[in-house]
N, C-alpha and C positions, 0 to 999 in steps of 0.2 A: 590553351589546350593543345595537346599533341595529336597530330593526325597520324593514324595508323594505316599502313599499307596492307591491304589484304587482297585476296584473289576473288572475293565475291563481288558481283556487279550490283552495288547498292547505290541508290540515289541519295548521297549525303550532301548536306549543306551545312557545314560547320559554322559558317558566318551567321546564318539564320538562327541556328541553335543558340549561339552566344547572345545575339540580340534578344531572343525570347527569354533567356535566363535573366538578363539585365531588367527587362520589363517585369518579369515575374517577381524578382526581389524588390524592385521599386514599388510595385503595387502592394506587397506585404508591408513595407515600411510605411507607406501612406495609410494603410488600414490601421496599423498600430498607433500612429500619430493621432488619427481621428478618434480611436477608442480612448486614448489617454486624455485628449482634450475634452471629450464627453465626460469622463470620470472626474475631472477637476472642475467641471461646471460651465464650460463654454457654451453648451447647448441647452442649459437648463439648470437644475438644482445641483449645487456643488460649491466648493470653497471660492472659486472665482466668481460665481454668480452673485454672491451677496455683497452689498455695499453699505457703508455707513457714512453719513455726513454729519459732522459735529460742528457746532458753531456756538456763538454766544447765546446762552440761554436754552439750549436744547440739542436734540439729535433726531435724525431721520434714518431709519433702516429700510432697505428696499432690495429688490432683485434687479441686477443689471440686465440680464437677458431673460426676456419674457417669451412665453409661447403664445402664439396667436390664439385668442379666445380661451386661454387658460387663466384661472383666477390666481391672484397672488395678494399678499398683504404688504402694505406700507405702514410701518409703525412710526408714529411721531410722538416725541416726548418734549416737554418744556419744563424748565425750572422756574421757580418763583412766580407762579401765576396767582393772581388774586381775583377769583370769581369767574373769569372767562378766559378761555384759551382760544385764540383766533388763528385759523389756518386759511391762507389765501392761495388759491390755485388759479393760474392763468387759463383763460378760455381755450387757448391753443392746446394746452395739455388735456383739457377736458374733451377736445375733439378727437384725441387719440385713444382715450380710455373711457370705459363705462365704470362708474362707481357702483358697486353692488351693495355695499353696506358700510356703515360706520359703527364702531363700538368705542365709546358710547354714542348714542344718537346726538346730532347737533341740536342746540337750543334754537338756533335760527340760521337762516341762509340769506345773505345779502348779495346784491349785484353791485360790482364795482366797475371801474374803468378797465374793460377787457379782463376782468377777474371775477371770480366767485368767492365770497367770504363765508366761511363756516365758523360758527361760534359754538364752543363746547363748554360745559360746566367744568370748573377746575379750581383747585386750591392747592398751593404748594407745587409739588411735582405732579404734572398732569401727563397722561398718556392717551393717545387716540390710535386706534387701528382702523385703517381704511382698506377694504377689500376691493381690488380693481380687476378689470378684464380688458386687455388691449383690443381696440377695434381694428387697428391697421398694423401691418408689418412695417419694419424699418426702424431707423434710429430716431430718437427724439430726446433732446436735452431741454430742461426747463429749470426754473427757479420756483421754489415753494417758500412762502413767507409764513413764519410761525411767530406770533406776537410781535410783528414788525421786524424780525430778523430773517434775512434771506439765506436760503440753503440751495446751493447749485445742484 
């Protein structure tokens, strides 16, 4: 910026003005980046938020970023089931979430070695929807087993 000489006695601080302008522009850039990340799903619903894990014999669809105490659905599907679809959840995972409901309801629930086993009625292609609500904030990775196949 060019400093103009004038006859008025004004308290000018051109260096402070330039620093303020840089801070102002930087703040607007950060603001737009946060809005963009929110729009694509980093903080909740959006394209980045949804994940799908496919493996031998089935798929699991879930949300990567959950809101504290907000419900979401985990959809589990399995191929070639004969009579019963078995979903095994680790107890560690169950300490992080509350299961609100299953659709369809499980035929039975069994306790395993640090796991809980849910048995659902199934023939051929089976689908289960599990509505969950996070109990805690933070990151958590787990494996879910469907009919003996592990999904990370």
